[in-house]
C-alpha positions in Angstrom: 0.0 0.0 0.0 1.4 3.4 -1.0 2.4 6.0 1.6 -0.2 8.5 0.4 -3.0 6.0 0.9 -1.7 5.2 4.4 -1.7 8.9 5.2 -5.3 9.2 3.9 -6.4 6.3 6.1 -4.7 7.9 9.1 -6.4 11.2 8.5 -9.8 9.5 8.3 -9.2 7.6 11.5 -8.1 10.8 13.3 -11.2 12.5 11.9 -13.5 9.8 13.3 -11.8 10.1 16.7 -12.3 13.9 16.7 -16.0 13.4 16.0 -16.4 10.9 18.8 -14.9 13.3 21.3 -17.5 15.9 20.5 -20.8 14.7 22.0 -23.9 16.7 23.0 -23.6 16.9 26.8 -27.1 18.0 27.9 -29.2 15.9 25.6 -27.0 12.9 26.4 -27.4 13.4 30.1 -31.2 13.4 29.6 -31.0 10.2 27.5 -28.9 8.6 30.2 -31.5 9.5 32.7 -33.9 7.5 30.5 -31.5 4.6 30.5 -31.0 4.6 34.3 -34.8 4.6 34.9 -35.1 1.6 32.6 -32.4 -0.3 34.4 -33.9 0.6 37.8 -37.3 -0.7 36.6 -35.7 -4.0 35.7 -34.0 -4.1 39.1 -37.4 -3.5 40.8 -39.0 -6.3 38.8 -36.1 -8.6 39.9 -36.8 -7.6 43.5 -40.5 -8.6 42.9 -39.4 -11.9 41.5 -37.2 -12.5 44.6 -40.1 -11.6 46.9 -42.8 -13.5 45.1 -42.3 -16.7 47.0 -45.1 -19.0 48.4 -46.9 -17.2 51.2 -45.8 -13.7 50.1 -48.4 -11.0 50.5 -50.0 -9.6 47.4 -49.4 -6.0 48.4 -45.7 -6.6 49.1 -45.1 -8.0 45.6 -47.1 -5.5 43.6 -45.4 -2.6 45.4 -42.3 -3.5 43.4 -44.3 -3.7 40.2 -45.8 -0.2 40.9 -42.4 1.3 41.4 -41.1 -0.3 38.1 -44.1 1.1 36.3 -43.5 4.6 37.7 -39.9 4.5 36.6 -40.8 3.6 33.1 -43.2 6.6 32.9 -40.5 8.8 34.3 -38.2 7.6 31.6 -40.8 8.6 29.1 -40.5 12.2 30.3 -36.7 12.0 29.7 -37.3 10.5 26.3 -39.7 13.3 25.4 -37.2 16.0 26.5 -33.9 14.8 25.0 -34.8 15.1 21.4 -36.6 18.5 21.9 -33.6 19.8 23.9 -31.2 18.6 21.2 -33.2 20.4 18.4 -33.6 23.6 20.5 -29.9 23.8 21.2 -28.8 22.7 17.8 -27.1 19.5 19.1 -28.7 16.9 17.0 -26.0 14.3 16.2 -25.9 10.7 15.0 -24.3 9.9 18.4 -27.3 11.2 20.2 -29.7 9.3 17.9 -27.9 6.0 18.5 -27.7 6.6 22.2 -31.4 7.4 22.4 -32.2 4.1 20.5 -30.1 2.1 22.9 -31.7 3.7 25.9 -35.2 3.1 24.4 -34.4 -0.5 23.8 -33.6 -1.1 27.4 -36.4 1.1 28.9 -39.3 0.5 26.4 -38.2 -2.8 25.0 -36.7 -5.1 27.6 -38.1 -3.6 30.8 -41.8 -3.8 29.9 -41.4 -7.3 28.5 -39.6 -8.5 31.6 -42.2 -6.8 33.8 -45.1 -8.5 32.1 -43.4 -11.9 31.9 -42.6 -11.9 35.6 -46.2 -10.9 36.5 -47.6 -13.7 34.3 -45.1 -16.2 35.7 -46.0 -15.3 39.2 -49.7 -16.0 38.6 -48.9 -19.2 36.7 -46.6 -20.8 39.3 -47.5 -19.7 42.8 -49.9 -22.1 44.5 -53.4 -20.6 45.0 -52.7 -17.9 42.5 -53.0 -19.8 39.2 -54.9 -17.7 36.7 -53.0 -19.3 33.8 -51.8 -22.7 32.9 -48.1 -23.1 33.2 -46.6 -22.6 29.8 -43.1 -21.0 30.3 -42.1 -21.3 26.7 -45.3 -19.6 25.5 -44.8 -16.8 28.0 -41.2 -16.4 26.9 -42.2 -16.4 23.2 -44.8 -13.6 23.9 -42.2 -11.5 25.6 -39.7 -12.2 22.9 -42.1 -11.0 20.2 -42.5 -7.7 22.0 -38.7 -7.3 22.4 -38.1 -8.1 18.8 -40.8 -5.8 17.6 -39.3 -3.0 19.7 -35.8 -3.6 18.3 -37.1 -3.6 14.7 -39.3 -0.5 15.4 -36.3 1.5 16.7 -34.0 0.4 13.9 -36.6 1.4 11.2 -37.2 4.7 13.0 -33.5 5.5 12.8 -33.4 4.7 9.1 -36.6 6.3 7.9 -36.8 9.4 10.2 -34.7 12.5 9.9 -33.9 15.2 12.4 -36.5 17.6 11.1 -39.4 18.1 13.6 -41.9 17.6 10.7 -40.8 14.0 10.6 -42.0 13.5 14.2 -45.6 14.6 13.7 -46.8 11.1 12.8 -45.3 7.7 13.4 -45.4 4.7 11.1 -46.2 1.9 13.5 -46.8 2.1 17.2 -43.9 3.9 18.9 -42.0 1.9 21.4 -42.7 4.3 24.3 -46.4 4.1 23.6 -46.2 0.3 23.5 -44.4 0.3 26.9 -47.0 2.7 28.3 -49.9 0.3 27.3 -48.2 -2.7 29.0 -47.2 -0.7 32.1 -50.6 1.0 32.4 -52.3 -2.4 32.4 -49.9 -3.7 35.1 -50.5 -0.6 37.2 -54.3 -1.1 36.9 -53.9 -4.7 37.9 -51.9 -3.6 41.0 -55.0 -1.8 42.3 -56.9 -5.1 42.5 -56.8 -5.2 46.3 -56.5 -1.5 46.8 -59.5 -0.3 48.7 -58.6 3.3 47.8 -59.1 2.7 44.1 -62.8 3.5 44.3 -63.4 4.2 40.6 -61.6 1.2 39.4 -63.5 -1.2 41.7 -66.8 0.5 40.7 -66.1 -0.1 37.0 -64.4 -3.5 37.3 -65.0 -6.7 39.3 -62.1 -8.7 40.7 -62.4 -11.1 37.8 -61.8 -8.3 35.4 -58.5 -7.5 37.0 -57.6 -11.1 36.6 -58.3 -10.9 32.9 -55.4 -8.4 32.6 -53.0 -11.1 33.6 -54.7 -13.8 31.4 -54.6 -11.5 28.4 -51.1 -10.2 29.0 -49.3 -12.7 26.7 -51.6 -11.8 23.8 -51.2 -8.1 24.6 -47.4 -8.4 24.3 -47.7 -10.2 20.9 -50.2 -7.5 19.7 -47.9 -4.7 20.8 -44.9 -6.3 19.1 -46.8 -6.7 15.8 -48.2 -3.1 16.0 -44.7 -1.7 16.5 -43.6 -3.2 13.1 -46.9 -2.3 11.4 -47.5 0.7 9.1 -50.5 2.0 11.0 -50.3 5.8 11.4 -50.0 7.0 15.0 -50.1 10.7 15.7 -47.5 12.4 17.9 -49.5 13.0 21.1 -47.5 16.0 22.4 -47.4 17.7 19.0 -51.1 17.1 18.6 -51.9 18.6 22.0 -49.5 21.5 22.0 -49.6 22.7 18.4 -52.8 21.3 17.0 -56.3 22.9 17.2 -59.0 20.6 18.4 -62.8 20.8 19.1 -64.4 21.6 22.4 -65.4 17.9 23.1 -61.7 16.9 22.8 -60.9 19.5 25.4 -63.6 18.2 27.6 -62.3 14.6 27.3 -58.7 15.8 28.2 -60.0 17.7 31.2 -62.0 14.6 32.3 -58.9 12.4 32.0 -56.8 14.9 34.0 -59.5 14.9 36.8 -59.5 11.1 36.8 -55.7 11.0 36.8 -55.7 13.2 39.9 -57.9 10.7 41.6 -56.7 7.4 40.3 -53.8 7.7 37.9 -53.7 4.0 37.1 -57.2 4.0 35.6 -56.5 7.2 33.7 -53.3 5.8 32.2 -55.0 2.5 31.2 -57.8 4.4 29.5 -55.6 6.9 27.7 -53.0 4.4 26.5 -55.7 1.9 25.3 -57.4 4.7 23.3 -54.1 5.6 21.7 -53.4 2.0 20.9 -56.7 1.8 19.0 -56.1 5.1 17.2 -53.6 3.7 14.7 -55.9 1.0 13.2 -58.8 3.4 13.3 -57.0 6.2 11.5 -55.5 3.7 9.0 -58.9 2.2 8.3 -60.6 5.6 7.7 -57.8 6.7 5.4 -58.0 3.4 3.5 -61.8 3.8 3.0 -61.4 7.5 1.9 -58.7 6.6 -0.5 -60.7 3.8 -2.1 -63.7 6.2 -2.4 -61.5 8.8 -4.1 -60.1 6.2 -6.5 -63.6 5.0 -7.3 -64.7 8.6 -8.0 -61.7 9.2 -10.2 -62.5 6.0 -12.1 -66.1 7.0 -12.5 -65.1 10.4 -13.8 -62.8 8.9 -16.4 -65.5 6.5 -17.5 -68.0 9.3 -17.8 -66.0 11.6 -20.0 -67.5 12.1 -23.5 -65.6 10.1 -26.1 -64.3 12.1 -29.1 -66.3 11.8 -32.3 -64.8 10.0 -35.3 -67.1 11.6 -38.0 
């Protein structure tokens, strides 16, 4: 290899090293806050797994689940801030994007799957608490589908989405934070099963309804994983609330949810996240119907045009 080519390679390597030394400090710290919350959530679930022995009290075990859920939602606050801070300060870099994806994979990919799997395993294995038949491989497969869906979703987002804020107004497929919020909100709602203070939840649901959350959780994980890799359009919730104009009934619904959240945040989160989960297929279905009608109208217009005379 010639000396000039060796010098070019050396310059390129030194250039790469210089770029690696220049990292956005403030957005990276916020992203690392997201990562630490995700790791702590996994640690709390591990504590719940250690505590969930035969004879353990329900309230003692679910207390760890509740803390893990709160940590995941706190991580969502960090995740919402890091990208906005990076764009406001002009510090959007490929390093920040990759770090954000790695943190999201831990917090919104692995942590919710581990949380839900441990909850299901607990109810499948502990004597006197068997809501599900014991199928460890099926439970693992359901959690794996969720994790794989989150990984594919984040990788596709990095490839298809730019740094422009317009690219973040709508998502193709269920965002991984939204998928995590659905799973964690359902777990938080289940944790109120024996809570006498959850008046609204117990007024709306019977104890058997809370048990259905655990029974349905493997299917929910599979559904969330598939929706993350789908092409259903999901609106950016913060952008829709902060910059969009909505009708008075929408404002009334938001106010009602805020009031319910002030009383029982678990119920409000479950209702909000479930509605957002359904919004993607509904929006996609409506757009598909309107597109077909538009295509049919165009076809009818072309068929109804007067044909030129050949006289």
